[in-house]
BAKE-724059 format. One record per residue (C-alpha): residue in three letters; x, y, z. Coordinates in steps of 0.001 Angstrom, whole numbers, padded with zeros to 6 digits, always signed. Layout:
AlaXYZ/...
***
This chain:
Met+067563-055225-002663/Asp+065859-054752-006053/Pro+064806-051081-006277/Ile+062102-051919-008844/Ala+060360-054439-006603/Ser+060778-052234-003543/Thr+059376-049215-005334/Glu+056300-051164-006448/Thr+055736-052213-002846/Arg+056066-048586-001736/Arg+053721-047438-004513/Gln+051000-049801-003348/Ala+051571-048916+000292/Ala+051358-045180-000452/Leu+048169-045593-002489/Gly+046591-047498+000374/Lys+047235-044637+002785/Leu+046259-041668+000631/Asp+043367-039494+001691/Pro+040718-039981-001040/Ser+039593-036380-000646/Thr+043006-035069-001712/Gln+044125-037871-004039/Ala+042038-036683-006967/Val+042861-033012-006318/Leu+046601-033742-006428/Gly+046283-036255-009265/Gln+047955-039033-007281/Phe+047510-041999-009606/Phe+050933-043591-009347/Thr+052355-045578-012243/Pro+052467-049400-011964/Val+055896-050966-012414/Lys+055188-052552-015799/Ala+053758-049332-017225/Ala+056863-047525-015949/Ala+059125-050064-017674/Leu+057149-049675-020912/Met+057600-045910-020797/Ala+061324-046150-020045/Ser+061773-048504-023003/Met+060557-045819-025433/Leu+063541-043529-024904/Arg+066668-043783-027060/Val+069707-044333-024846/Gly+072353-045432-027333/Asp+073754-041951-028005/Leu+073963-040817-024389/Ser+077385-040062-023005/Gly+079102-038480-020028/Ala+076728-037107-017407/Val+072997-037586-017998/Arg+070431-035423-016235/Val+066961-036919-015691/Leu+063784-035034-014720/Asp+060790-036656-013015/Pro+058467-033700-012337/Gly+055587-035578-010692/Ala+057579-038314-009060/Gly+055151-039841-006540/Ala+056777-042923-005032/Gly+059466-042894-007732/Ser+058294-045729-010013/Leu+059225-043938-013234/Thr+062634-042876-011971/Ala+063391-046419-010799/Ala+062399-047919-014153/Leu+064471-045457-016154/Val+067648-045576-014068/Ala+067434-049390-013996/Arg+067419-049402-017785/Leu+070278-046908-017980/His+072304-048999-015540/Ala+071703-052157-017587/Glu+072307-050686-021040/Arg+074561-047662-020402/Pro+076562-048299-017230/Asp+079193-045890-018569/Val+077014-042781-018092/Ala+076727-040885-014823/Val+073067-040315-013962/His+071730-037410-011928/Val+067986-037340-011172/Val+065899-034310-010263/Ala+062655-035605-008776/Val+059793-033277-007786/Glu+056979-034059-005370/Thr+054469-031668-003824/Asp+052874-033894-001143/Pro+054962-034110+002061/Phe+053211-037387+002908/Ile+054652-038978-000250/Thr+058192-037601-000127/Pro+059502-040230+002349/Tyr+058456-042964-000107/Leu+060173-041112-002936/Arg+063324-040493-000900/Ala+063542-044197-000062/Thr+063345-045036-003777/Leu+066028-042507-004684/Glu+068329-043760-001951/Glu+067921-047357-003107/Cys+068636-046337-006703/Gln+071719-044477-005495/Ala+072959-047568-003647/Ala+072144-050024-006440/Tyr+072945-047986-009547/Gly+075294-045247-008369/Ile+073070-042324-009315/Ser+073051-038926-007635/Tyr+069838-037029-007047/Asp+068023-033920-005921/Leu+064587-034237-004348/Val+062700-030981-004817/Glu+059694-030649-002516/Gly+057353-028150-004114/Asp+054848-027299-006818/Tyr+056480-028085-010161/Leu+054541-025413-012031/Leu+055201-022625-009515/Asp+058573-023498-007987/Glu+061347-021221-009266/Asp+064117-023579-008096/Ala+066878-023339-010712/Arg+067346-027113-010573/Leu+064024-027512-012420/Asp+065074-025509-015455/Gly+067603-028008-016737/Pro+068874-028482-019271/Phe+067821-032132-019008/Asp+068747-035028-021253/Leu+065692-037097-020337/Ala+062281-036426-018776/Ile+059763-039022-017682/Ala+056417-038306-016039/Asn+052913-039283-015108/Pro+051647-035765-014430/Pro+048482-034905-012522/Tyr+045461-033845-014494/Gly+042813-031285-013651/Lys+041602-027994-015080/Leu+043715-024885-014687/Ala+041650-021831-013918/Pro+042251-018915-016292/Asp+044737-016439-014817/Ser+045629-018833-011993/Pro+049277-018606-010877/Ala+050085-021995-012462/Gln+048410-021053-015737/Leu+050187-017695-015905/Ala+053556-019235-015046/Thr+053195-021881-017761/Ala+052129-019319-020349/Ala+055169-017204-019511/Arg+057568-020165-019868/Ala+056041-021932-022845/Val+052367-021784-023866/Asp+048918-021080-022475/Thr+047517-024407-021251/Pro+044085-025385-019883/Asn+045044-028426-017796/Leu+047670-029482-015288/Tyr+048998-032374-017321/Val+049781-030313-020422/Ala+051276-027597-018223/Phe+053666-030183-016746/Trp+054394-031404-020260/Ala+055080-027897-021563/Arg+057502-026971-018763/Ala+059345-030272-019185/Val+059747-029723-022932/Ala+061019-026215-022291/Ser+063664-027571-019899/Leu+065182-030151-022293/Arg+068511-029625-023954/Glu+068601-029639-027750/Gly+068037-033259-028740/Gly+066808-034155-025245/Gln+063960-036640-024916/Gly+060865-037129-022815/Val+058135-039686-022314/Phe+054801-038880-020616/Ile+051727-040942-019854/Val+048753-038602-020185/Pro+045040-038514-020979/Arg+044421-038705-024714/Ser+042299-035550-024698/Trp+045246-033340-025747/Ala+045239-034926-029204/Asn+042036-033377-030554/Gly+039461-030653-029994/Thr+039783-026891-029738/Tyr+040491-026959-025981/Tyr+044089-028103-026513/Arg+044689-026589-029955/Ser+047178-023952-028761/Phe+049175-026577-026891/Arg+049275-028916-029914/Arg+050447-026142-032196/Trp+053162-025161-029734/Leu+054272-028722-029068/Leu+054503-029684-032737/Ala+056397-026479-033527/Thr+058819-027107-030651/Ala+059411-030847-030463/Ser+059222-034048-032469/Leu+056657-036740-031711/Asp+058634-039986-031785/Val+056350-042679-030322/Leu+052612-042707-029680/His+051234-045613-027678/Ala+047538-046305-027106/Phe+045925-048740-024677/Glu+042818-050617-025782/Ser+041612-050851-022176/Arg+040650-047707-020266/Thr+040582-049440-016898/Arg+043502-051846-016546/Val+046511-049534-016587/Phe+045605-047787-013326/Ala+043242-050477-012055/Asp+044277-050075-008422/Thr+043429-046370-008508/Lys+040010-046858-010180/Val+040930-044486-013026/Lys+038821-044931-016173/Gln+040614-042262-018156/Glu+041785-043149-021655/Asn+045548-042760-021289/Val+048268-042745-023922/Ile+052045-042607-023866/Ala+053842-039966-025905/Ala+057608-040035-026419/Phe+059088-036857-027869/Ser+062372-035050-028388/Leu+063555-031473-028721/Arg+064399-031495-032425/Pro+062618-030905-035744/Gln+059835-033386-036421/Val+061132-036709-037747/Ser+059577-038046-040925/Ser+058052-041124-039304/Val+056419-041796-035942/Val+056187-045171-034216/Leu+052558-046069-033580/Ser+052317-048564-030756/Lys+049408-050247-028985/Ser+048594-052881-026389/Val+045493-053909-024488/Ala+047053-052757-021212/His+050471-052009-019725/Asp+051424-055587-018893/Glu+051553-056958-022447/Asp+054082-056650-025244/Pro+053113-053767-027536/Val+052628-054044-031278/Ala+054446-051204-033020/Cys+055107-049952-036534/Pro+056519-046744-038039/Val+054147-044560-040059/Pro+054697-041262-041892/Phe+054178-038208-039732/Ser+051690-036934-042334/Val+049419-039824-041303/Ile+049597-038730-037674/Val+049018-035031-038353/Arg+047498-034054-041697/Asp+049567-031523-043640/Asp+046565-029270-044246/Asp+045181-029438-040714/Asp+045511-026088-038990/Asp+044123-027599-035767/Lys+047001-030140-035632/Ile+044778-033050-034605/Val+046927-036054-033669/His+045736-039416-035026/Phe+046484-042659-033217/Ala+045679-045055-036058/Glu+046976-045720-039543/Gly+044787-046313-042518/Ala+041643-044779-041012/Ser+040219-043466-044271/Val+036897-043011-046001/Pro+035995-043386-049695/Pro+037322-040502-051833/Ala+033765-039403-052620/Ala+033267-038610-048919/Arg+035306-035448-049029/Phe+032839-032834-047839/Ser+032388-031285-044424/Leu+029009-030409-042984/Gly+029840-026787-043717/Asp+030443-027661-047361/Leu+026990-029254-047443/Gly+025302-026223-045905/Ile+024414-028228-042793/Ser+024943-026952-039260/Val+025495-028878-036042/Ser+024491-027509-032652/Thr+024293-028696-029082/Gly+020799-029197-027670/Lys+019408-026049-026111/Val+017831-027462-022926/Val+019994-027766-019814/Asp+017621-029869-017760/Phe+018643-028769-014247/Arg+018161-025122-015276/Asn+014763-025777-016823/Arg+013101-028033-014272/Gln+010018-025817-014215/Tyr+009338-026750-017857/Leu+009890-030515-017561/Thr+006912-032807-017050/Asp+005760-036397-017310/Asn+002214-035268-018063/Leu+002149-035168-021841/Gly-001486-034062-021847/Leu-000801-030611-020445/Pro-001349-027604-022757/Gly+001786-026577-024632/Val+003754-029803-023935/Met+006283-030695-026627/Pro+008620-033730-026917/Met+011711-033552-024691/Ile+014532-035618-026191/Tyr+017600-036869-024286/Gln+020481-039006-025517/Ser+018881-041927-023677/Asn+015978-041698-026150/Ile+018306-042498-029061/Arg+017778-046118-030056/Ser+018656-048079-033234/Gly+018729-045117-035587/Gly+015483-043662-034255/Val+014236-041810-031201/Asp+012210-043774-028669/Trp+009684-041181-027508/Pro+007836-041125-025254/Gln+010042-043663-023550/Ala+008340-046180-021285/Asn+009628-046123-017694/Ala+011868-043204-018562/Arg+014121-041853-015829/Lys+013692-038300-017093/Pro+010557-036311-017929/Gln+009537-036776-021556/Gly+007665-033507-021908/Phe+008690-029854-022166/Val+006030-027256-021325/Ala+006490-024478-023854/Val+004066-021724-022899/Glu+006401-019027-021598/Asp+008645-017182-024054/Ala+011799-018486-022325/Ala+010682-022049-022998/Ile+009419-021420-026526/Arg+012831-020021-027515/Gln+014381-023415-026740/Leu+012200-025275-029242/Leu+013000-026203-032819/Pro+010459-026198-035663/Gln+008700-029451-036499/Gly+010469-031661-039017/Pro+013366-034098-039492/Tyr+016642-033658-037587/Val+019601-035950-036992/Val+020328-036311-033284/Val+023733-037556-032068/Lys+024722-038709-028587/Arg+027360-036470-027034/Gln+028656-039030-024556/Thr+029962-042413-025687/Ala+032895-044625-024659/Lys+035574-046427-026658/Glu+034113-049743-025447/Asp+030819-048986-027214/Pro+030286-050771-030555/Arg+030169-047335-032178/Arg+031474-044015-030928/Ile+029057-042037-033100/Ile+025454-042979-032349/Ala+023011-041061-034503/Ala+019230-041175-034909/Leu+016538-039614-037046/Trp+013920-037481-035297/Asp+010757-036662-037222/Gly+008121-036486-034526/Pro+004968-034513-033891/Gly+005096-030799-033285/Arg+008044-028727-032250/Val+010804-030379-030234/Ala+013294-029702-027427/Phe+016723-031370-027377/Asp+018745-031849-024202/Asn+022274-030440-024132/Lys+023716-033953-023919/Thr+022786-034280-027592/Asn+023960-032659-030788/Tyr+021604-032127-033700/Leu+022081-031489-037418/His+019924-028824-039064/Glu+019821-026197-041806/Ser+019902-022704-040295/Asn+017871-023895-037292/Asn+015280-025417-039595/Pro+014569-029085-040329/Leu+016401-031156-042923/Glu+014825-032720-045987/Arg+013829-036198-044823/Asn+015915-038314-047214/Leu+018914-036079-046611/Ala+018431-036549-042866/Arg+018127-040335-043275/Gly+021285-040432-045409/Leu+023192-038458-042793/Met+021958-040783-040042/Leu+023020-043881-041992/Trp+026455-042488-042835/Leu+027093-041418-039239/Asn+026293-044948-038021/Ser+028602-046680-040522/Thr+031713-048573-039446/Val+033936-046742-041938/Leu+033124-043433-040257/Asp+033414-044959-036782/Arg+036980-046068-037537/Tyr+037840-042636-038878/Phe+036468-040985-035745/Arg+038283-043316-033358/Ala+041602-042486-035032/Phe+041513-038912-033761/Ser+039033-038769-030884/Gly+040478-038986-027406/His+037366-037924-025531/Thr+034378-039734-024098/Gln+032371-037029-025828/Val+031327-036498-029424/Asn+031384-032740-029582/Ala+029862-030508-032224/Gly+033392-029547-033273/Asp+034242-033218-033834/Leu+031204-033646-036083/Arg+032229-030592-038098/Arg+035594-032273-038803/Leu+034116-035471-040172/Pro+034007-036261-043911/Phe+030655-036747-045639/Pro+029428-037672-049117/Cys+027705-034935-051110/Arg+024019-034206-050548/Glu+022935-036152-053635/Asp+024837-039260-052529/Leu+023410-039042-049025/Val+019909-038938-050494/Leu+020778-041911-052716/Leu+022026-043811-049652/Ala+018703-043145-047913/Lys+016685-044293-050923/Thr+018767-047465-051263/Ala+018407-048477-047610/Pro+015341-050030-046014/Asp+013398-048012-043461/Gly+015028-047547-040075/Leu+018624-048490-039308/Pro+019777-051774-040864/Gly+021967-054151-038878/Gln+025627-053125-038836/Glu+026769-055657-041437/Ala+023887-054804-043752/Leu+024496-051054-043386/Asp+028227-051399-044020/Ala+027588-053567-047064/Leu+025154-050964-048359/Val+027687-048166-047875/Ala+030484-050215-049469/Lys+028344-051122-052495/Leu+027173-047572-052993/Phe+030682-046132-052981/Ser+032201-048929-055057/Glu+029719-048033-057818/Met+030061-044286-057374/Pro+032422-042257-059600/Asp+034957-040163-057707/Ser+033737-037082-059529/Ser+030496-036806-057542/Ala+029994-033257-056341/
***
């Protein structure tokens, strides 16, 4: 019997019987056979010898173990393979045991099945040292000072999520030169939330392969996961000089891969250690300023609508009503307000002090959607607001301002145009692994100087030009601009 085919059958059978109420809690999104084979192919097996110890810390039905030991049997039949597979759900362990037994019969492996919580179990078998680790770990927030969070911090590094905690313990259990490959959400690669983990990982291990999927939905289609997942292959050694960047639409197609310098993946001067998943995502040299350099601040909208229901109204004729702006009001570089047939109230009653404190002074601001998806034509969707009176922004928006005061109008228009350009969109997509555009992400972006932003606004027609026209305008402006602009 083919263990790969049997394991895929078991995977599908197990998924069909899982309790939906616990599936998400336990992170039970089992890896399809072709994704498992893709992951196994990213490990180097040529230098293995003698006895090889393999760790699968979130084993599920055993798809990853089956894919890896099948490859080892085909390419390195001379090595003796011992697998340590961990599973916390007693309902799933019979499926996993059946996979391990089939692999033992077909490939001659030995194994230990550890039934327990990988992050909390003190079983010595989990500490390695391991030659290889392969995993599709669960994901979900770790509460501060929870037993799993404290245990991971003691072993390796403080982590905010289950999947990076699994990753950290696995790295810590590798022998020198040992390798691992994990399929994980892309969120670890940027943002302050995972900064400590990135710093620790890059100081401890080498990133060898980074694989991105163009589709968010196809890899785990039968589990209805819409998470943007990536594959990271790594090894316990100093960082190698080049990293293989790999991509495919989904898991069932041949990837396109090429080596790139590590300095392209993680900038030498980047203290946050943001990990980029694209090569050549650059902006013109003149766009070398941050918002902080320009004296411009970015903040998240002050109004949390469900906490301020008493101030929200559809009656715009009431005394003290000011515009209430949501990300759904952002349209084509401007703000559609009041929005016809709006699903949310378009007015904010600012009579009480608590409401007045949430308003901004009248004048131009740049408003940016906080929630976008990689399938959108642009990840950064910005608009110019210059409406009547003071204004309230919902917390699903970010806004650009100068010390909580409005921007000069042409400066605001230039910022809006630059933020909506394709060149900046490509730059953002290279490092963003979230469905959100956070204020911290906007602070990391490169901008032209204030004078050039004003020139861009004066060169462009009113409103937001079509994408091709805007990109041509940006390209022409920078092709004629000396690099010495400041």
